[in-house]
Residue frames as a rotation matrix with the C-alpha (Angstrom) as fourth column:
MET 1
0.922 -0.365 -0.128 -105.34
-0.369 -0.930 -0.008 195.34
-0.116 0.054 -0.992 127.19
ASN 2
0.643 -0.766 -0.003 -101.85
0.652 0.550 -0.522 194.84
0.402 0.334 0.853 125.79
VAL 3
0.941 -0.336 0.041 -99.32
-0.292 -0.744 0.601 196.33
-0.172 -0.577 -0.798 128.20
LYS 4
0.554 -0.819 -0.146 -95.67
0.186 0.293 -0.938 196.51
0.811 0.493 0.315 127.26
PRO 5
0.741 -0.314 -0.594 -93.11
0.640 0.062 0.766 196.13
-0.204 -0.947 0.247 130.08
GLU 6
-0.315 -0.885 0.343 -90.74
0.940 -0.342 -0.019 198.43
0.134 0.316 0.939 128.16
ASN 7
0.748 0.655 -0.102 -92.42
0.661 -0.724 0.199 201.42
0.056 -0.216 -0.975 129.77
PRO 8
0.118 -0.748 0.653 -90.32
0.397 -0.567 -0.722 204.56
0.910 0.344 0.230 129.21
LYS 9
0.422 0.096 0.901 -91.03
-0.658 -0.651 0.378 205.50
0.623 -0.753 -0.211 132.83
ALA 10
0.928 -0.128 0.351 -89.19
-0.173 0.685 0.708 202.39
-0.331 -0.717 0.613 134.07
LEU 11
0.248 -0.929 -0.273 -85.49
-0.949 -0.176 -0.262 201.47
0.195 0.324 -0.926 134.14
LYS 12
0.720 -0.125 -0.682 -83.70
0.034 0.989 -0.146 198.17
0.693 0.082 0.717 133.85
PRO 13
0.857 -0.479 0.190 -81.54
-0.250 -0.064 0.966 197.30
-0.450 -0.876 -0.175 136.87
MET 14
0.599 -0.741 -0.302 -77.81
-0.350 0.097 -0.932 197.14
0.720 0.664 -0.201 136.10
PRO 15
0.720 -0.428 -0.547 -75.17
0.672 0.626 0.395 195.06
0.173 -0.652 0.738 137.87
VAL 16
0.772 -0.473 -0.424 -72.46
-0.053 -0.713 0.699 197.00
-0.633 -0.518 -0.575 139.70
ALA 17
-0.166 -0.889 0.426 -69.77
0.482 0.304 0.822 195.55
-0.860 0.342 0.378 137.41
GLU 18
0.001 0.258 0.966 -71.61
0.990 -0.136 0.036 196.95
0.141 0.956 -0.255 134.38
LEU 19
0.930 0.365 -0.040 -72.09
0.365 -0.907 0.209 200.33
0.040 -0.209 -0.977 136.07
LYS 20
0.439 -0.840 -0.319 -68.36
0.143 -0.285 0.948 200.59
-0.887 -0.462 -0.005 136.82
GLN 21
-0.352 -0.576 0.738 -67.61
0.803 0.220 0.554 200.31
-0.481 0.787 0.385 133.11
LEU 22
0.551 0.663 0.508 -69.80
0.824 -0.528 -0.204 203.29
0.133 0.531 -0.837 132.25
HIS 23
-0.474 -0.600 0.645 -68.40
0.528 -0.779 -0.337 206.73
0.705 0.180 0.686 131.55
THR 24
-0.824 0.104 -0.558 -69.04
0.478 -0.403 -0.781 209.26
-0.306 -0.909 0.282 134.33
GLY 25
-0.786 0.554 -0.275 -71.46
-0.615 -0.745 0.256 211.18
-0.063 0.370 0.927 132.11
SER 26
-0.353 0.653 -0.670 -73.48
-0.214 0.641 0.737 208.01
0.911 0.403 -0.087 131.57
LEU 27
-0.563 0.106 -0.819 -73.58
0.760 0.456 -0.464 207.40
0.324 -0.884 -0.337 135.32
LEU 28
-0.895 0.231 -0.381 -74.81
0.002 -0.853 -0.522 210.93
-0.446 -0.468 0.763 135.90
GLU 29
-0.587 0.711 -0.386 -77.51
-0.692 -0.194 0.695 210.42
0.420 0.676 0.606 133.26
ARG 30
-0.341 0.448 -0.826 -78.61
0.337 0.879 0.337 207.18
0.877 -0.164 -0.451 134.96
LEU 31
-0.776 0.030 -0.630 -78.74
0.612 -0.205 -0.764 209.02
-0.152 -0.978 0.141 138.29
LYS 32
-0.832 0.482 -0.275 -80.94
-0.510 -0.859 0.039 211.67
-0.218 0.173 0.961 136.67
GLN 33
-0.407 0.692 -0.597 -83.22
-0.407 0.448 0.796 208.96
0.818 0.567 0.099 135.23
LEU 34
-0.493 0.185 -0.850 -83.52
0.690 0.679 -0.252 207.31
0.531 -0.711 -0.462 138.64
ARG 35
-0.867 0.126 -0.482 -84.37
0.277 -0.681 -0.678 210.64
-0.414 -0.721 0.556 140.25
ASN 36
-0.751 0.575 -0.326 -87.04
-0.658 -0.603 0.452 211.32
0.063 0.553 0.831 137.60
LEU 37
-0.655 0.554 -0.513 -89.01
0.337 0.822 0.459 208.18
0.676 0.128 -0.726 138.41
GLN 38
0.145 0.816 0.559 -92.28
-0.402 -0.467 0.787 208.66
0.904 -0.339 0.260 140.26
VAL 39
-0.430 -0.333 0.839 -92.37
-0.882 -0.042 -0.469 208.28
0.191 -0.942 -0.276 144.02
SER 40
-0.726 0.238 0.645 -94.98
-0.168 0.848 -0.502 205.56
-0.667 -0.473 -0.576 144.30
TYR 41
-0.819 0.499 0.284 -97.64
0.532 0.472 0.703 203.69
0.217 0.727 -0.652 142.38
TYR 42
0.011 0.905 -0.425 -100.35
0.972 -0.109 -0.207 205.41
-0.234 -0.411 -0.881 144.41
ALA 43
0.090 -0.045 -0.995 -99.06
0.098 -0.994 0.054 208.85
-0.991 -0.103 -0.085 143.47
SER 44
-0.870 -0.481 -0.107 -98.88
-0.092 -0.054 0.994 207.93
-0.484 0.875 0.002 139.78
ASP 45
0.028 0.871 -0.490 -101.28
-0.892 -0.199 -0.406 207.67
-0.451 0.449 0.771 136.87
TRP 46
-0.818 -0.436 -0.375 -100.31
-0.559 0.757 0.338 204.06
0.136 0.487 -0.863 136.14
LEU 47
0.398 0.876 -0.274 -102.83
-0.784 0.480 0.393 201.33
0.476 0.059 0.878 135.50
ARG 48
0.444 -0.194 0.875 -102.56
-0.641 0.614 0.461 198.19
-0.627 -0.765 0.148 137.62
GLU 49
0.927 -0.068 0.370 -101.81
0.283 0.774 -0.567 196.18
-0.247 0.630 0.736 134.44
GLU 50
0.636 -0.740 0.221 -98.83
-0.230 -0.455 -0.860 198.45
0.737 0.496 -0.459 133.67
LEU 51
0.220 -0.531 0.818 -97.46
-0.975 -0.135 0.174 197.98
0.018 -0.837 -0.548 137.18
ASP 52
0.653 0.088 0.752 -97.88
-0.267 0.956 0.120 194.20
-0.709 -0.279 0.648 136.97
ALA 53
0.938 -0.294 0.183 -96.11
0.285 0.354 -0.891 194.06
0.197 0.888 0.416 133.60
VAL 54
0.414 -0.815 0.405 -93.19
-0.545 -0.579 -0.607 196.19
0.729 0.031 -0.684 134.80
GLU 55
0.251 -0.284 0.925 -92.82
-0.912 0.250 0.324 194.19
-0.323 -0.926 -0.196 138.02
ALA 56
0.845 0.103 0.525 -92.94
0.018 0.975 -0.220 190.91
-0.535 0.195 0.822 136.08
ALA 57
0.792 -0.581 0.188 -90.14
0.219 -0.018 -0.976 192.22
0.570 0.814 0.113 133.83
GLY 58
0.376 -0.653 -0.658 -88.06
0.919 0.172 0.354 193.16
-0.118 -0.738 0.665 136.91
LEU 59
-0.147 -0.392 0.908 -87.84
0.569 -0.785 -0.247 196.85
0.809 0.480 0.338 136.01
ILE 60
-0.644 -0.101 -0.758 -87.49
0.700 -0.478 -0.531 199.79
-0.309 -0.872 0.379 138.38
ALA 61
-0.171 0.681 0.712 -90.55
0.723 -0.404 0.561 202.02
0.670 0.610 -0.423 138.24
PHE 62
0.722 0.525 0.450 -90.96
0.058 -0.694 0.718 203.80
0.689 -0.492 -0.531 141.58
LYS 63
-0.157 -0.838 0.522 -88.69
-0.491 -0.393 -0.778 205.30
0.857 -0.378 -0.350 144.22
GLU 64
0.110 0.269 0.957 -90.45
-0.992 0.085 0.091 203.57
-0.057 -0.959 0.276 147.10
THR 65
0.949 0.141 -0.280 -89.00
-0.182 0.975 -0.127 200.17
0.255 0.171 0.952 146.17
ASP 66
0.585 -0.776 0.237 -85.92
0.014 0.301 0.953 198.27
-0.811 -0.555 0.187 147.30
LEU 67
0.351 -0.431 0.831 -84.83
0.918 0.333 -0.215 197.97
-0.184 0.839 0.513 143.65
TRP 68
0.722 -0.039 0.690 -84.74
0.269 -0.904 -0.333 201.76
0.637 0.426 -0.642 143.29
ARG 69
0.884 -0.390 0.258 -82.83
-0.425 -0.440 0.791 202.26
-0.195 -0.809 -0.555 146.56
GLU 70
0.441 -0.740 0.508 -80.27
0.388 0.667 0.636 199.64
-0.809 -0.083 0.581 145.58
ALA 71
0.377 -0.263 0.888 -79.82
0.909 -0.078 -0.409 201.08
0.177 0.962 0.210 142.08
PHE 72
0.847 -0.010 0.532 -79.51
-0.030 -0.999 0.028 204.62
0.531 -0.040 -0.846 143.44
ASP 73
0.782 -0.570 0.253 -76.98
-0.331 -0.036 0.943 203.59
-0.528 -0.821 -0.217 146.10
ASP 74
0.403 -0.635 0.659 -74.94
0.733 0.655 0.183 201.65
-0.547 0.409 0.730 143.51
VAL 75
0.473 -0.186 0.861 -74.68
0.682 -0.540 -0.492 204.66
0.557 0.821 -0.129 141.19
LYS 76
0.876 -0.127 0.465 -73.91
-0.331 -0.860 0.388 207.09
0.351 -0.494 -0.795 144.02
GLY 77
0.730 -0.622 0.284 -71.26
0.017 0.431 0.902 204.73
-0.683 -0.654 0.325 145.41
ILE 78
0.280 -0.627 0.727 -69.48
0.939 0.337 -0.071 204.45
-0.200 0.702 0.683 142.07
LEU 79
0.579 -0.034 0.815 -69.65
0.365 -0.883 -0.296 208.19
0.729 0.469 -0.498 141.48
ALA 80
0.955 -0.224 0.195 -68.15
-0.280 -0.456 0.845 208.78
-0.100 -0.861 -0.498 144.94
GLU 81
0.460 -0.818 0.346 -65.09
0.482 0.557 0.676 206.78
-0.745 -0.144 0.651 143.85
ARG 82
0.348 -0.282 0.894 -64.59
0.898 -0.174 -0.405 208.91
0.270 0.943 0.193 140.72
GLU 83
-0.687 -0.655 -0.313 -62.54
0.701 -0.712 -0.048 212.08
-0.192 -0.252 0.948 140.59
HIS 84
0.511 0.855 -0.084 -64.58
0.824 -0.516 -0.236 215.26
-0.246 0.051 -0.968 140.96
LEU 85
-0.687 -0.663 0.297 -63.59
0.722 -0.670 0.175 218.38
0.083 0.335 0.939 139.05
PRO 86
-0.083 0.686 -0.723 -65.38
0.525 -0.587 -0.617 221.52
-0.847 -0.431 -0.311 140.19
ARG 87
0.350 0.340 0.873 -66.98
0.936 -0.158 -0.314 223.47
0.031 0.927 -0.373 137.37
GLY 88
-0.799 -0.587 -0.130 -65.97
0.594 -0.804 -0.023 226.89
-0.091 -0.096 0.991 138.65
SER 89
-0.302 0.708 -0.638 -68.07
0.136 -0.630 -0.764 230.00
-0.944 -0.318 0.094 138.55
LYS 90
0.535 0.612 0.583 -70.32
0.700 0.066 -0.711 230.93
-0.473 0.788 -0.393 135.65
GLN 91
0.858 -0.242 -0.453 -68.28
-0.343 -0.927 -0.154 234.08
-0.382 0.287 -0.878 135.08
LYS 92
-0.152 -0.979 0.137 -65.03
-0.551 0.199 0.811 232.10
-0.821 0.048 -0.569 134.71
ARG 93
-0.190 0.148 0.971 -66.65
0.579 0.815 -0.010 229.69
-0.793 0.560 -0.241 132.24
GLN 94
0.828 0.542 0.142 -67.99
0.452 -0.497 -0.741 232.57
-0.331 0.678 -0.656 130.16
GLN 95
0.576 -0.701 -0.420 -64.61
-0.631 -0.708 0.317 234.30
-0.520 0.082 -0.850 130.21
ALA 96
-0.375 -0.718 0.587 -62.85
-0.156 0.672 0.724 231.11
-0.914 0.180 -0.364 129.11
ALA 97
0.201 0.536 0.820 -65.36
0.773 0.428 -0.469 230.68
-0.602 0.728 -0.328 126.28
ARG 98
0.951 0.126 -0.283 -64.75
-0.027 -0.877 -0.480 234.27
-0.309 0.464 -0.830 125.11
GLN 99
0.143 -0.981 -0.132 -60.99
-0.686 -0.194 0.701 233.77
-0.713 -0.010 -0.701 125.18
LYS 100
-0.318 -0.216 0.923 -61.35
0.310 0.897 0.316 230.59
-0.896 0.387 -0.218 123.19
GLN 101
0.612 0.639 0.466 -63.42
0.674 -0.113 -0.730 232.40
-0.414 0.761 -0.500 120.55
ASN 102
0.877 -0.287 -0.387 -60.87
-0.347 -0.933 -0.095 235.21
-0.334 0.217 -0.917 120.25
ARG 103
0.071 -0.909 0.411 -58.00
0.014 0.413 0.911 232.85
-0.997 -0.059 0.042 119.36
């Protein structure tokens, strides 16, 4: 069986310095990708060969690993340092969109 370690269900770890250079939207997308990973190998439909290939490549595949916890904490820590702008209510956003269209 030919197993590729570039499994779409796995993520490459990123150094903190590289994460800090990312745009906030990219950080939020990475956080979403980390959250979408499966909890554990035993709760997944992965073959043992797939797991071995991903682990050999050093990728993050499951939440119950130290790699996942470290990656998640790194992203959350960097996001905590960024400015947060509240979105406001749905009604205000819709009203602003209507006003913008009426210009």
